[in-house]
N, C-alpha and C positions, 0 to 999 in steps of 0.2 A: 892378555886380558885377565886371566885368572892366575893367581900366584900359588895358592895352596888349596888343594882339593881333598875333601874327606871322602873316603871310599869304604863304607861299612859293608861287612859281610856276615851272613849267617851260615855260610858253607853250602847253600843250596845251588842247584844248577843255574837257576835264574841269576843268583848272585855272582856266580863264576862268569857268566856272560857279561854282566855289568862291569865286572872287574876288568875283563879284557878290553871292553870299550873305554872304561875309565883310564886305564893305563895308556891306551893309544891317544885319548883326548889330552891327557897331561903331557905326553911326549910332544904332540903337535902344538900345544899352546905354551910349552916351556914352563909348566907348573910343576910343583912338587906335590907328592901325595902323602896323606896321612891315612894309613889303613887302620881300621878298627873293627872290633867285634865285641858284642855284649853277651855276657854269660849270666844266667839266672843263678842267684845265690841259693845255697842249700836250704831246703825246707824239710822238716820232720814229717809233715803231713802233705803228701803230694800224689799226683797221678803219674809222675815221671818214674818209670821203672828203675832208671839208673840211680835216682836219689833213694829209692826204697831199699836197694841192695847194698849201698855203700854208707860208710860213716861220713860225717861232714868233711873231715880232712881228706878222705879218699875221693869224695865227690869233687872237692875244690881242686885237688891235684889233677884229677882226670880232666876236669873242665879247662884248667889252665893249659894242659897238654893239647887238647883238641883245638882250643882257641889259638895257641901258638902255631900249630900246623896250618890253620887257615891263614893266619897272618904271614907266615913264612912264604906261602904260595904267592901272595901279593908282593911281598918284598922282593922275592926272586924274579918274578915277572917284571916288576918295575926296574930292577937292576939290569936285567937283560935288555930292556928298552932304553936304558940310559936315563931313567927318571929317578930323582931322589925320593926316598920313601922312608917314613918312620912308621912304627906300629904301636898300637895302643889296645890293651885289654881292659875292659870295664865290667864290673859286676853290677847288674841292675835288674830289677823286676820290670822295668819299663824301657825297652830298647829304644823306642822313639825319643824319649827324654834323654837317654844316654847319648844318642847320636847328635842331637841338637846341642847338648852341653859340651860334648867333645869338639864339635865344630867351632863353637864359641871360644872354648879354652885354647884351642890350637890355632885360632885366628884364621880359619878356613873361609874362603870367599865363595865356595861352591860345594855342594854335596851331590855326589853321583851315587845312585842306588837303584836296585832292581825293583821291579814290580812283579809279584808272583801271579797276578791276574786272577785272583780268586773272585768269584762272582756269586750272586744269589745268596742262599742261606749260609753256605760255607764262608763266604766273604763277610757276611753280617756277623756271624757268630765268632769267627776267629779275629775279626778286625784286620786292619792293615797298618803295619808299622810305617810303610811308605806313605799312606794317606795321612796318618797322624803327623809325620814329619812335614809333609807338604802344607798341612793346615797350620801348624804351630811354628815353623821355622821362619825367622826373619832373613836367613841366609838362603840364596837361591838353591833350588833342588832340581837336578836333571834326572829324570826317571828313565831307566833303560828297560825296554820290554823285550 
């Protein structure tokens, strides 16, 4: 049914559970995976302690390393399950837009992603990447809770 599935990750526990489910779903359906993660570009004025302590080059190198570790986890899990998988790192201020754009560019026919389950004021203030992807994606989205 599905041929190529986008599996975005932010490295959270919820995301890891969605990855496990996504790899199994891909294995059962005979689909290939595209693992992706979006990293925020360096900003001189920020509340992110890591950005305040590093130069732009140091921040970008550190971000690439963290992202690659997250992606390697997915690639290794997929390989162990016999699922073909490619990995993509994206720099973006808007992870929801990066997820949708990557799914389109990589010709994915499904996006599987986690829901962090934020509610109330915290959910309102932080927003929800998953919700934004659900609202704006023309590609089907399977949300793992």
